[in-house]
C-alpha positions in Angstrom: 54.0 -11.7 3.1 56.5 -9.6 4.9 57.3 -7.3 1.8 54.0 -6.9 1.4 53.2 -5.9 4.7 56.1 -3.3 4.4 54.9 -1.8 0.8 51.4 -1.6 3.0 52.5 0.5 5.8 55.4 2.7 3.7 51.8 3.6 1.4 49.9 4.1 4.5 52.2 6.5 6.1 52.7 8.3 2.9 48.6 9.3 2.8 48.6 9.6 6.5 51.3 12.2 5.7 49.2 14.0 2.9 45.2 13.8 3.5 44.4 16.9 4.9 42.8 16.9 8.5 43.7 13.4 9.0 44.4 11.9 12.7 41.8 14.0 14.7 40.7 13.3 17.8 37.4 11.6 18.3 34.2 13.4 20.1 33.3 11.8 23.2 29.8 11.0 23.4 27.5 13.2 24.3 24.3 12.2 26.1 21.6 13.6 27.9 21.2 11.7 30.9 21.6 12.2 34.6 25.0 14.4 36.2 25.5 11.2 38.2 25.0 8.2 34.7 27.0 11.2 31.7 29.5 12.4 33.6 32.0 11.2 36.6 30.5 12.6 39.8 32.2 15.2 41.5 33.6 18.8 40.7 36.4 17.7 38.2 34.0 16.8 35.3 35.7 18.4 32.0 33.9 19.6 28.9 34.8 17.7 25.8 37.4 19.6 24.0 37.4 17.7 19.9 34.5 18.9 17.6 32.6 16.1 15.9 34.0 15.2 12.6 31.7 16.4 9.6 31.6 13.3 7.5 32.1 9.5 7.9 35.6 9.2 6.3 38.1 7.2 8.0 41.9 7.7 8.7 44.4 6.6 10.9 44.7 8.0 14.1 47.5 9.2 15.9 46.7 7.6 19.3 46.8 3.9 18.9 48.8 2.0 16.2 46.1 1.3 13.6 43.4 3.0 15.5 40.6 4.1 12.5 39.2 7.5 12.8 37.1 9.8 11.1 38.1 12.6 9.8 37.0 15.9 8.0 36.6 16.2 4.1 37.8 19.7 3.1 35.4 19.8 0.1 32.2 19.0 1.9 29.7 21.9 2.1 29.6 24.2 5.3 27.1 23.3 7.9 24.7 25.8 8.9 25.6 27.2 12.6 23.2 27.2 15.5 22.7 30.7 16.3 24.5 31.5 20.4 26.6 28.2 19.9 29.5 30.7 19.0 29.3 32.1 23.2 30.2 28.8 24.4 34.2 28.9 24.3 35.6 28.8 28.0 35.4 32.6 28.6 32.6 32.3 30.9 34.1 29.3 32.4 37.5 31.0 32.9 36.2 33.7 35.3 34.6 34.0 38.5 31.9 36.8 38.9 31.4 38.2 42.7 30.0 41.2 42.1 26.8 42.8 44.0 23.3 42.5 42.5 21.1 45.0 44.1 17.8 43.5 42.0 18.0 39.4 43.5 15.6 38.7 45.4 16.5 36.3 48.7 15.3 32.8 48.7 15.3 29.4 50.8 18.9 28.5 51.4 20.6 31.5 50.8 23.5 32.7 53.2 22.8 35.5 55.3 26.0 37.4 57.1 24.5 38.7 60.0 27.1 41.5 62.4 25.9 43.5 66.0 28.2 45.5 67.8 27.8 48.1 70.8 25.7 46.5 73.5 25.6 43.3 72.2 27.7 41.4 70.1 26.7 38.6 67.4 28.9 37.9 64.4 27.2 34.3 62.3 26.4 33.5 59.2 22.9 31.6 58.4 20.8 29.8 55.8 17.3 31.0 55.2 15.0 28.3 56.4 11.9 27.2 55.0 9.9 29.8 56.4 12.3 32.3 54.8 13.6 33.4 57.7 16.8 34.0 59.5 17.2 33.9 63.4 18.9 36.4 65.4 19.2 35.8 69.0 17.7 37.8 71.6 15.5 39.2 68.3 13.8 35.9 66.8 12.8 35.0 63.5 13.2 37.7 60.5 11.5 37.5 57.5 13.9 38.1 54.3 12.3 35.8 51.9 11.7 37.7 48.5 13.6 40.7 49.7 16.1 42.5 47.8 19.5 42.2 48.3 19.8 46.5 48.1 17.0 45.9 50.8 18.2 43.2 53.2 20.5 45.4 55.6 17.3 47.8 56.2 14.9 45.1 56.6 17.2 43.4 59.5 18.1 46.6 60.8 14.3 48.0 61.6 13.6 44.5 62.9 16.6 44.3 65.5 15.6 48.4 66.6 12.7 47.1 67.3 14.0 44.8 70.5 17.4 47.0 70.9 16.3 50.9 70.3 19.8 52.2 70.9 23.4 51.2 71.0 22.9 48.6 69.1 24.7 48.8 65.3 23.7 46.4 62.5 24.9 45.5 59.0 23.6 42.2 57.3 24.5 41.2 53.5 24.2 38.4 51.1 27.5 36.0 51.2 27.8 36.1 47.1 31.1 34.4 47.2 30.5 31.2 48.7 31.9 28.4 46.6 28.9 25.8 45.4 28.5 22.5 43.3 26.1 22.5 40.7 24.5 19.5 38.6 24.6 20.7 34.9 22.3 18.1 32.5 19.9 18.0 29.8 21.5 18.4 26.4 24.7 20.0 27.1 28.1 18.3 25.7 29.2 17.1 29.2 26.6 16.6 31.6 28.2 16.6 35.2 28.7 18.1 38.3 30.7 21.7 38.3 32.5 23.9 41.1 32.2 27.5 41.1 30.7 30.4 43.1 26.9 30.9 44.3 27.4 34.5 42.4 28.4 33.0 39.1 26.3 33.0 36.2 24.3 30.2 34.5 26.6 30.7 31.2 29.7 29.9 33.5 28.2 26.2 34.7 26.8 26.2 31.0 30.4 26.9 29.7 32.1 24.7 31.9 30.0 21.6 30.6 30.9 22.4 27.4 27.9 24.3 26.5 24.8 23.5 24.7 24.7 20.6 22.2 23.7 22.9 19.0 22.5 19.9 17.4 19.7 19.5 20.1 19.6 21.4 23.0 17.5 24.7 23.9 18.5 28.2 24.3 15.1 29.5 24.7 14.4 26.7 27.5 17.1 26.7 30.6 15.6 25.7 33.7 17.2 26.1 37.3 16.2 23.5 40.0 16.5 24.0 43.4 15.7 20.6 45.4 14.0 19.5 42.3 11.6 22.3 41.9 11.7 25.0 39.5 13.6 28.5 40.1 13.9 30.1 37.2 14.0 29.7 33.5 15.9 31.4 31.2 15.7 32.8 27.6 19.8 32.5 26.2 18.2 34.9 23.3 17.3 37.7 25.8 21.4 37.6 26.8 22.2 37.6 23.0 20.3 39.8 21.4 19.5 42.7 24.2 21.9 41.5 27.0 19.5 40.6 29.8 20.4 38.1 31.7 18.9 37.1 35.2 21.2 37.2 38.0 20.9 34.6 40.3 22.2 33.4 43.5 22.9 29.0 43.1 23.5 26.7 46.3 24.8 23.2 46.4 23.1 21.1 44.7 21.1 23.1 42.1 20.7 21.6 38.9 20.7 23.3 35.5 18.7 21.9 32.6 19.2 22.6 29.1 15.7 21.2 27.4 15.1 19.4 24.4 15.0 21.5 20.9 12.0 21.6 19.8 11.4 24.3 16.7 13.9 25.5 14.4 14.0 27.0 10.9 17.8 28.0 8.7 18.5 31.3 7.3 20.7 31.9 4.6 21.3 34.3 2.0 21.5 38.0 2.3 20.9 38.3 6.4 23.4 39.6 8.8 22.8 36.5 11.2 22.2 33.5 8.9 22.0 30.9 11.3 19.8 28.3 12.8 17.3 29.8 15.0 15.2 28.0 17.1 11.5 29.2 17.6 9.1 28.9 20.0 6.1 27.1 18.2 5.5 25.3 15.3 4.8 28.0 13.3 5.7 32.0 13.6 5.0 35.0 11.7 7.8 35.9 9.4 8.4 39.0 11.0 10.0 37.0 13.8 12.4 35.3 11.4 13.2 38.8 9.7 13.8 40.2 13.5 16.1 37.5 14.4 17.9 37.3 11.0 18.1 40.9 10.3 18.0 41.2 6.5 20.7 43.4 5.0 19.7 46.5 3.3 20.3 45.2 0.1 17.7 41.9 0.1 14.7 42.4 -1.2 12.9 39.1 -1.4 12.6 36.1 0.7 12.3 32.2 -0.5 10.6 29.2 2.0 11.3 26.0 1.3 8.9 23.8 3.6 11.0 20.5 4.9 8.0 18.8 6.7 6.1 16.1 5.3 6.3 14.3 2.3 5.9 17.0 -0.1 9.0 19.9 -0.8 7.4 23.2 -1.5 8.5 26.9 -2.0 7.0 30.2 -1.5 8.7 33.2 -3.0 7.4 36.9 -1.0 8.5 40.2 -1.2 9.6 41.0 2.0 7.6 44.5 1.7 4.9 42.1 2.1 5.0 39.0 4.8 2.1 40.0 6.8 0.3 36.7 6.4 3.5 34.6 6.0 4.2 32.6 8.7 7.3 30.1 9.1 7.1 26.2 10.0 9.5 24.8 12.0 12.5 22.9 9.7 11.8 25.8 6.8 14.8 26.8 5.2 14.4 30.7 4.9 16.7 32.4 2.0 16.8 36.3 1.8 18.0 37.4 -2.0 18.7 40.3 -3.6 17.0 40.0 -7.0 17.4 43.0 -8.5 18.4 43.7 -12.3 21.2 45.6 -13.7 20.5 49.0 -15.5 23.9 50.8 -15.6 27.4 49.2 -15.4 30.5 51.0 -13.4 33.6 50.3 -15.0 37.2 51.0 -14.0 39.6 52.7 -16.4 43.5 52.2 -15.1 46.6 53.2 -16.6 47.3 55.9 -19.8 43.6 57.5 -19.3 43.7 61.5 -18.8 39.9 61.7 -18.2 37.7 60.2 -15.9 38.9 56.7 -14.4 35.4 55.2 -12.9 32.4 55.8 -16.0 29.2 54.7 -16.0 27.7 53.0 -18.9 24.0 51.6 -19.8 23.6 48.2 -19.5 24.2 46.3 -22.7 27.0 48.9 -23.5 30.0 47.3 -25.4 33.8 47.6 -25.6 33.6 50.0 -28.4 31.0 52.1 -26.2 33.8 52.8 -23.4 36.6 53.5 -26.0 34.5 56.2 -27.6 34.1 57.8 -23.9 38.0 57.4 -23.3 40.7 60.0 -23.3 44.0 58.6 -23.6 47.5 60.0 -23.0 49.5 60.4 -25.9 52.0 58.1 -24.9 49.0 55.2 -24.7 49.0 51.9 -26.6 45.8 51.0 -27.4 46.9 48.3 -29.4 48.0 46.4 -26.1 44.1 47.4 -24.4 43.3 45.0 -21.5 40.3 43.6 -20.0 40.2 42.1 -16.5 36.8 40.6 -15.4 36.2 39.0 -12.0 33.6 36.6 -13.5 36.7 35.1 -15.8 38.6 35.3 -13.0 36.4 32.9 -10.8 36.1 30.7 -13.9 40.5 30.5 -13.7 40.2 29.8 -10.2 37.7 27.0 -10.9 39.3 25.2 -13.7 42.9 25.5 -11.7 41.0 24.0 -8.4 40.0 21.2 -10.6 43.0 20.5 -11.7 44.8 20.3 -8.3 42.2 18.3 -6.8 42.9 15.8 -9.5 46.5 16.4 -8.8 46.2 15.0 -5.3 44.4 12.3 -6.3 46.9 11.1 -8.7 49.8 11.7 -6.2 47.8 10.2 -3.6 46.5 6.9 -5.5 50.3 6.1 -7.0 51.0 2.2 -6.3 54.8 0.9 -5.4 55.9 -2.6 -5.6 58.2 -2.0 -2.9 59.0 -0.4 0.1 62.0 1.6 -1.0 59.7 2.6 -4.2 56.8 3.3 -1.9 59.6 5.6 0.0 60.2 7.5 -2.9 56.8 7.7 -3.6 56.2 9.5 -0.5 58.8 11.9 -0.7 57.7 12.9 -4.3 53.9 12.8 -3.1 55.2 15.4 0.0 56.4 17.8 -3.0 52.9 17.4 -5.2 51.5 18.7 -1.8 53.7 21.5 -1.5 52.8 22.3 -5.3 49.5 22.0 -4.9 49.6 24.6 -1.8 51.2 27.2 -3.3 49.3 26.8 -6.5 46.1 27.5 -4.8 47.8 30.8 -3.5 48.3 31.9 -6.9 45.1 34.2 -7.7 44.5 34.2 -11.3 44.2 38.0 -13.2 40.7 37.3 -14.9 41.9 38.7 -17.9 40.0 38.6 -21.5 41.9 37.9 -24.5 41.4 40.7 -26.8 43.2 39.4 -29.8 41.0 40.9 -32.3 40.3 44.7 -32.2 37.5 44.8 -34.5 35.5 41.7 -33.0 36.5 43.2 -29.8 34.7 46.2 -29.7 31.6 44.2 -30.2 32.3 42.2 -26.4 29.4 43.3 -24.2 30.9 44.7 -21.0 29.7 43.7 -17.7 29.4 45.6 -13.8 32.5 45.8 -12.2 35.1 45.2 -15.7 38.7 46.8 -15.6 40.4 48.6 -18.5 43.7 48.9 -18.4 45.4 51.1 -21.4 49.4 50.2 -20.7 51.8 52.8 -21.9 53.8 52.5 -24.8 57.1 50.6 -23.9 60.2 49.3 -26.1 61.4 46.7 -23.3 60.7 42.8 -23.4 60.3 41.0 -19.6 61.7 37.8 -19.2 60.8 35.7 -16.3 60.4 32.2 -15.0 63.4 29.3 -15.0 66.5 32.0 -16.5 69.1 33.0 -14.1 68.8 36.7 -14.0 64.8 37.5 -14.8 65.0 41.3 -16.0 63.9 43.5 -18.8 65.4 43.6 -22.2 65.2 46.5 -24.3 63.5 45.5 -27.8 65.7 44.6 -30.5 64.2 43.8 -34.0 67.2 41.5 -34.9 66.3 39.7 -31.4 64.7 36.0 -31.4 64.0 34.1 -28.2 67.6 32.9 -27.8 69.0 36.4 -28.1 66.4 37.6 -25.5 67.3 34.6 -23.1 71.0 34.8 -23.5 70.8 38.4 -22.3 68.9 36.9 -19.2 71.9 34.7 -18.0 71.0 32.1 -20.1 68.6 29.1 -18.4 68.7 27.6 -15.3 69.3 23.7 -14.3 65.8 23.1 -14.2 64.4 25.1 -17.2 62.1 23.3 -19.8 64.1 24.4 -23.1 61.1 23.2 -25.0 58.1 25.2 -23.0 59.1 28.9 -23.9 56.3 31.1 -23.6 55.4 34.6 -25.5 53.0 36.7 -23.8 51.7 39.2 -25.1 50.0 42.7 -23.6 46.6 41.8 -24.9 46.3 38.4 -23.0 47.0 36.1 -25.8 50.0 34.1 -26.2 52.1 34.1 -29.3 52.1 31.0 -31.8 55.7 29.1 -31.6 58.0 30.6 -34.1 56.5 34.1 -33.9 59.1 36.9 -32.2 58.6 39.0 -29.5 57.1 42.2 -29.5 58.0 45.5 -27.1 55.8 45.2 -24.1 55.4 41.5 -24.5 57.1 38.7 -21.9 58.9 35.5 -22.2 58.2 33.4 -19.7 60.7 30.1 -19.4 58.4 27.3 -17.8 60.2 24.8 -15.3 61.0 21.1 -15.9 59.1 18.2 -14.2 60.9 14.6 -13.7 58.8 12.4 -12.2 57.5 8.5 -13.2 54.3 8.8 -12.9 52.8 10.2 -16.4 49.7 11.2 -15.0 51.3 13.6 -12.0 53.5 15.0 -14.9 50.8 15.6 -17.1 48.7 17.1 -14.4 51.6 19.5 -13.1 52.4 20.5 -16.5 48.9 21.7 -17.1 48.8 23.2 -13.9 52.2 25.3 -14.4 50.6 26.4 -18.2 47.5 27.7 -16.6 48.9 29.6 -14.0 51.6 30.9 -16.6 48.5 32.1 -18.6 46.0 33.2 -16.5 48.3 34.9 -13.6 51.5 35.2 -15.3 53.8 33.8 -13.0 55.8 30.6 -13.3 55.4 28.7 -10.6 58.1 25.5 -10.3 58.0 22.1 -8.7 
């Protein structure tokens, strides 16, 4: 039993080193209970620091030995982002606000500093009582409830002047920077009691609690309670979209409550704000959603997928005809640019003496383009090159599928002994490094134009690039040779002569894998000699005991060599 345990342990170590996203921290539990039950009492409650995993996959944890934790699947589709969730990153919590708020209206419990000098001297800080007054000796109660901050000094001075006509100076101000402790609860990441200044914004206290829970919390209904009674209700969309935020004066024991989100729609497609938006009612006019999403200039239509009920229904509307359209909670709204192509823009590079960008009607062929070119005297029209974005994307997709298969083969290789497991781990590390480098290679998207007559019938696509090479008498030798170089073409030279002139093979060269890449993108058949402008590429040798891994790496190297003209070694 013990040798088998060693083998299993070595295999798990290899897998832990290779699987992406392994050993991530678990998300602390989220709750909607009260501050006393969902967070430790006191001002030292801390927001969570780890994001929740996107899938239920399991992996070894980095905390306790043998701990199994969820990891993120790198191939899972991205989750829709809730509008506003990106603002709670710790920036509000990091700074205190002690500025003067002239429009703040004083309320019960606010702390007022009063100073008098001259005939009498008085210096004290008083809280506004339940009747809305502050009491000054020899003057009596002074009503300040509801008075704006900028009018407070004048209000107090007028009342003092009724008793002391002269020889008394008065100064009254709101104590806006007193330390307070505020409860933050409801649908936030970490409900609790948090310390700050009375002048801090509600965003600072929400940020200290980890922010609003993006999956459940409401950005439209954030309540501030004082002694259990509503003090204010904020709509954070006013801040996000308009920059408006009511500035409050917090007191000890105030409570910030984030209500539950009730209605939401998801926006995707051609929109500047492709987010999950909260809406105030179960159904709103489509204009409300477009005002939030801000469709891009190229958007023409709006599609709606109804996700409520047992039926799935779809609607499709022009953006200019949304007057009677209503969007319901749970809908997925997609803005699209449904336009048909009438002209093509083709870029011409290389040995072209005329215009470099040509506009052609849709359906134009390569022959139509060639009739409008003005090649230079040194142009090599027989080696014409065509690069296409759709081909590049397809090459990239094919390469990615092959790389994933290689990862699977490297991670699932079995070992009979602990020594073999250790070797497998080293080999798997090399495979992962190779995969990472292979993913960074960008295919060229070249279309092979091997038959000049048939190539003229090729229908062009918008965004195609035509390159006209100049005539050359050089042959490029690259890959696994000692001195990759450009060598002057000679009709007497074969592959061996060119490779000899490049210093010969390296130790890692596979002498049976020698490619001759033509300038038009084709690969010469075995036995054909190089031509002027061709590239000789020597591929590397693959040493692996795993036949499937060897086959996968060889396939990837060939793909990259042909699609990107790069000899990638292990």
